[in-house]
N, C-alpha and C positions, 0 to 999 in steps of 0.2 A: 152460821154455816162457814166452814173452812173453804179456802180457795181450792180450785180443782188442781190436783197434783198428779205427778207420776210417782207411784209407790212400788218399789221392788220388795218382794216378799221372799226371803230365803227360807226354804222349807215350805213353799207355797202349795205343795201337794198334800201336806198333812192336815189333820182335822182343824187345828187352830188357824194355820196359814191360809188354807182354802176358804175357811169361813170368813176370815177378815177380808180376803180378796173379793168374795161375793158381795159382802156388805158395802165395801168401798166402791166397787164397780157400779153397784146399784145407785150409789150417791153421785156417780159421774166422774170418778177419778180413773186415771189410766193405771192399770195394774200390770206389773211384770212378774209372772209366776216363775220363781227360780227353783230349780230342782236339779239333783244329780242326774236325772233322766229327763231329757227334753221331751221324750215321748209321753211320760207321765204328766209333765207340765202342760203339754198340748191338750191332753185329755181333760184336765181341769179347766183349761181355757175354753174348751168347747162347751162346757157347762155354764160358763160365766157369760160369754158373749163377746162382742167386738171390743169392749174396753180392756180385754186381757190378752197378753201375748206371752209366749213361752220362751224361756231362756235357761241356760245353765247358771250356776251360782255366780261365776265371774262376770258373765254377760249381764246378768240382772243387776249386779252391784254397780257395774260401770254405767248402766243406763239411767241411774237415778241418784239424786243427792239425798234421798230419803229412803232408808233401807230398814226393813223389819226382819228380825231374826226370830224364826219360829221352828227351830230344829229340836230334836230330842236333846235332853241335857247331856247325854253320853257323847254327843257330837259337838257340843257348845264350843269348847276350847279349840278343837281341831278345825272347825269351820272358821272361827275368828282368826286363827293363825293363817289359814289359807287366803283369807280375804283382807288381811290387815292392810296391805298396800292399797287396794282398791277403795277402802273405806276412808282413807285420809281426807279430812276436810268435810266429811258428810255427817248427817244425823243418823245414828243407829238406834232404832227402837228395839230394845231387848225384851222379848216376851217369853223367854225361856224360864222354866221353873225347874229347880234342882230336885226333881223327883227321882228316887232311887228304888226301882222295882225290887222286890214285890211290895214293899211297904210304902206305897205311894200316899197313904193316908196318914203317914207319920212325918212330921217336919224334920228335914235333914238338910240344913243349910251348909254351904261350903265354908271352909276355914276363912275365906276372904270376907264373909258376912253375907254375900248374896251373889247370884250369878251375874247380875248387872255390874256389881263392883269388880268381879273377875274380868268381865268384858272390858271395862275401862282400864284396868291394869294391863291387859294384853294389848289394847289398841293405842294407849297413850292419849294425851290431851288434845291431839289434833282431831279426834273423833268426839262428837258430842253424843254421849250415850244417854238415852232416856229409857226408863223402865216402865212398862205398861202392859195391860191386857192379861195379867196373871189371874185375875178374879172373874174372867168372862168365860162362861161355859161354851166350849167349842161346839157342842152338839146344837145349841140354840142358834149359833151363828150360821149354821149350814142352810137355814131357810133364807138367808140373805136379808133378814129383817133386823130392826133395832132390838137389842136385848134389854129386858127390864131389870137393869141394875146400873149402879154407878161404876165408873172405871177409875181406879187410882193410878196416878201418873207421878213419876219421880224423876228428878234430874237436877243437875247443878247449873245448867245453862238455861236462863229464863226464856230466851226466845225459842230455843228448841223445844222446851217443855210446853210453851204456849201453843206451838203448832200441833203437838201430839194431843194436848187437851182438846183442841178443836176437832181433831180426827176422832178422838174417843167419843165425843158427843154425837158423832154420826153412827157409832156402834152401839152405845148404850144410852142411858138416860142423860148422863153428864160425865164429862171428864173432870176429875177432882185433883187439884194440886196437893199431893201428899208430902211435899218437901223435897229435900235433897236426895241424891242417889243412894246414900247410906240407908235411907228409910225404905228402900225397895225390899229389904229383908222382911219387912212386915207383910207385904203383899205376896211375896214368894212363899212365905210360910203359910199365909192364909189359904193358898191353893189346896194344900194338904188338908186343912181344916174343912174346906168346902167339900172336898172329896169324901171325907169322913161323914159329913152331914148328909150328903147325897145317899151314901150307903145306909146310914142309920134310918133316914126317913123315906128311903126308896123314891127319891125324886131325881130328875135328870140334870138339873142345873141350878143349884142354890146360888144366890147372888147376894150382894150387899147394897144398902142405901145409906148414905151419910145424911143424918138428920140435922136440923138446926141451921141450915144454910138458906139464904134468901132465894 
């Protein structure tokens, strides 16, 4: 079980962001729901309960040393540039997948290799970027319960990655160390594969399990 933390979620009113917020709030963490609209953030917080508070993007980022980015890929670079100063010295959990509508079931990675690598390039080495939660079905998170899948976690900073692995264990079956940040390309690509599987087999949230571990 991870320590109880204050977690800011940028894009906390979206499907993934609000789902993560519900699960972590249920586990006892303090959640700051960051949105461009504080009214929308407040509406989400009212569904979560007393462990959640509403804020705009800047306020949310200032209020925590642990920040989750869960905005649409089209806003990824824009939001990072806007929050670059506020993120210095903090851990950023990048959960953004480079989905390019309408072909979201087709892998379309950026020229940098992954969205997480793009984030690190924008923010510089003063921010510890960890990539995670790409392979977790947002719809299943909305119930606020643990999701039946493993969560792949990537990062170059061992301590930051360890924190996120513990938090991932409160969302899914286990947080799994997938290696350095460059390997995040595999999980970001896997999202499109899982979307394709969902459509083919008409299921709501296909997931993965890593076998062979103790």
